[in-house]
C-alpha positions, -999 to +999 in steps of 0.1 A: -087-042-810-076-020-842-040-020-842-040+018-847-052+015-808-027+019-782-048+008-746-023+018-714-003-009-701-016-028-667+000-009-638+000-024-600-021-001-586-026+000-549-063+003-541-064+014-500-086-013-481-110+016-466-113+033-503-124-006-513-147-011-482-166+023-486-172+011-521-185-023-511-204-003-490-224+020-517-203+051-497-186+066-528-196+088-552-178+088-584-167+120-600-160+112-635-138+139-656-131+136-694-094+119-689-113+085-684-121+087-722-083+103-733-065+070-726-072+053-756-044+068-785-043+068-819-016+062-844-003+095-834+002+088-797-025+113-792-056+105-774-087+097-794-109+118-777-103+149-754-108+184-744-077+192-754-081+181-793-116+206-790-093+231-776-068+232-805-097+232-830-112+259-821-079+276-819-075+269-856-112+280-868-116+311-848-075+325-850-075+326-815-048+355-804-017+348-791-022+365-755-054+348-749-048+323-722-053+289-740-079+275-715-113+259-729-133+286-717-118+316-727-110+302-760-147+292-766-154+324-753-137+341-782-149+318-801-189+325-799-178+365-796-155+361-830-177+337-850-209+339-838-221+370-824-214+360-790-241+332-797-230+294-787-251+278-815-222+272-836-197+262-803-228+234-795-231+224-831-196+215-834-197+202-800-225+175-811-206+170-845-175+155-826-195+134-803-216+122-829-188+107-846-173+088-824-213+073-817-209+067-851-180+038-854-183+008-830-147+004-826-141+042-818-172+045-793-161+015-775-125+028-771-134+056-751-162+043-734-141+013-717-139+028-685-178+040-686-189+000-690-162-012-662-178+015-641-216+008-648-207-032-642-207-021-609-233-014-589-222-002-558-206+031-579-246+047-571-239+077-579-218+089-605-208+127-608-194+139-642-182+171-656-183+158-689-212+171-721-210+137-735-239+115-729-218+085-729-219+078-688-256+074-688-263+053-718-239+025-707-259+030-670-285+030-687-300+059-665-320+096-670-292+118-659-299+146-634-290+178-660-311+204-644-327+216-611-362+205-618-344+169-624-339+163-588-376+157-583-369+122-600-340+114-573-345+083-559-320+067-536-332+035-547-315+036-581-280+045-598-283+083-604-255+106-631-257+137-621-244+166-653-226+192-632-221+211-665-251+199-687-255+177-719-251+179-752-285+165-753-301+195-741-272+221-755-290+254-732-274+234-703-239+233-712-211+251-690-186+256-719-175+295-721-164+318-695-189+335-691-212+306-687-186+297-656-192+329-643-229+323-646-228+289-626-203+299-599-233+331-591-264+304-587-245+276-572-258+287-542-297+284-548-291+255-572-309+222-568-280+197-582-256+218-561-271+215-529-277+174-538-238+175-543-232+195-511-250+168-493-234+140-512-202+159-501-208+153-467-216+120-462-196+102-488-161+090-503-153+113-534-132+091-557-116+111-583-113+094-624-100+113-651-093+148-635-059+166-628-048+183-603-044+213-624-080+209-633-103+238-622-130+217-620-114+190-595-100+225-576-136+242-575-151+205-561-130+201-535-118+235-520-163+238-519-157+209-491-128+223-471-143+252-474-179+235-454-167+209-437-127+214-427-109+186-406-146+169-406-146+165-445-141+127-456-114+118-476-109+122-506-094+101-534-082+107-567-066+083-596-035+102-612-007+090-633+024+111-637+020+126-602+054+138-584+060+133-545+057+167-533+025+170-549+009+138-536+020+151-503+007+186-504-025+167-516-027+146-483-027+178-464-061+187-481-075+156-474-067+139-507-048+107-510-035+102-546-032+070-564-008+066-588-020+050-620-045+060-649-084+051-650-086+022-667-058-003-645-074+016-618-111+003-627-097-033-642-077-036-606-110-024-586-132-048-605-108-080-599-106-076-563-144-070-561-145-105-580-122-123-557-144-112-527-173-125-541-192-088-544-192-088-583-200-120-604-171-134-625-195-160-650-197-135-679-171-158-703-194-185-689-225-175-701-215-159-737-207-199-744-240-211-728-260-184-746-246-197-777-243-228-773-282-227-767-289-214-801-273-238-816-292-266-799-325-244-808-318-246-840-307-278-848-341-293-828-368-266-836-378-277-869-373-312-861-388-317-828-412-291-820-440-314-833-442-339-803-449-329-770-415-333-752-398-309-781-423-284-780-416-288-742-380-281-742-385-255-768-401-236-741-380-243-718-353-234-734-367-198-741-370-192-707-330-203-702-321-179-733-346-149-719-332-150-681-298-154-698-299-122-724-315-108-687-283-117-668-255-107-697-273-074-698-279-068-664-244-075-656-228-049-682-256-022-663-246-031-628-261-059-604-262-070-573-266-107-549-296-093-537-317-080-569-306-119-585-319-137-550-354-111-560-352-123-590-348-160-586-373-159-556-402-139-581-396-170-612-401-196-583-430-178-572-444-179-611-435-216-616-458-223-584-482-209-596-483-224-628-476-259-610-511-259-594-524-246-625-559-265-644-548-238-674-545-263-704-510-242-717-499-247-679-475-271-689-457-250-711-452-222-691-440-252-662-412-255-687-409-219-698-403-207-660-388-240-650-360-227-675-358-192-655-354-208-629-329-235-642-307-203-651-314-182-622-298-211-595-276-220-620-262-183-618-262-181-579-243-210-573-207-215-562-198-247-583-219-238-613-222-270-631-236-283-661-274-264-673-298-296-681-310-278-718-331-300-728-369-310-705-390-341-700-428-329-714-436-365-690-423-359-657-418-319-665-382-313-650-349-311-673-332-336-688-306-346-705-298-352-744-292-385-739-333-388-721-343-360-745-338-384-775-353-418-761-383-396-750-385-380-790-384-410-804-406-430-781-436-403-782-462-395-812-463-358-829-493-341-815-478-306-813-501-284-783-500-258-804 
């Protein structure tokens, strides 16, 4: 990580057991605010990416009057009227270019999405609601977001969902930015399909606010809506907030919000550790990266020398299977996967293996080697002890073998490349 970036120190976060259980049970909806991207700070100590920086930029560009409230909707409204005849095109371009700068510089992008990456790796967050305009969360989770009311038609409880309450930069007309945007948004909330979906979630799920402040108008609006509709029957909400006073904690508790002191990144790191300790999440990512590198090195060393023998070609197919499944699992860990999903992958892989083992096709032995690789990789992944994964394959015995056995078979067989 570049030295100019300052990552907050890990804080001892206390995560209530009932919140943890709601997350495990997929009963928690995560509300993601801009603060999730602002904890990485540059050499000046200021956030690298925040709405406050955008606000400062707009104030400078439009020479904002001193008496105007220094709130983003009010300043954005003045910016549009002063510089763009009331239109929003110039403002949308400025925001787009600002987001684009971070997306084009990998170190910066990694820093502003570090919380998003942890969230994506926890599949128990089935629904994420965000008031952010950037596409970071949905890209990290690899899902198509719900941005407009018509998108609700594609909702599936079986899939992970990202709801963009205030629109997205990829659809500029959907963005809620200016004061008039917010006024129009509030007026149409009563008949909005997205608002109806969020109201449904409010009645049945636990809310976890991350990246908001107590003074954030989005936080206040959302929570007031919960209390207005459900009163004392509303489910308890949680908010991760830094630098909060005791009297504020007490006041929000009276309104049904339990405040957890801390920053988003340390909270998510602690949550991930607790889920691994409970064996809810997998903890094999580093092992898998090492194994992937080993397989690539072995494949490169032996491919040119050994693929013109039956045992060499079978081993190449087996290693292909290992690598393909390993790459699939590495990607799945980044975007969130459960043990049940991996078990289903293993079941389908075994079905493929059994099919080719009984097949009379002349290429069936190579398919057997390939699906052996995928099956063995999944079994290793799910294993409690994870002993060494055999990386070679016997063409005569049709099973994985160690390197000594591979070398012995290779030296005794004639070169008869089946391809």
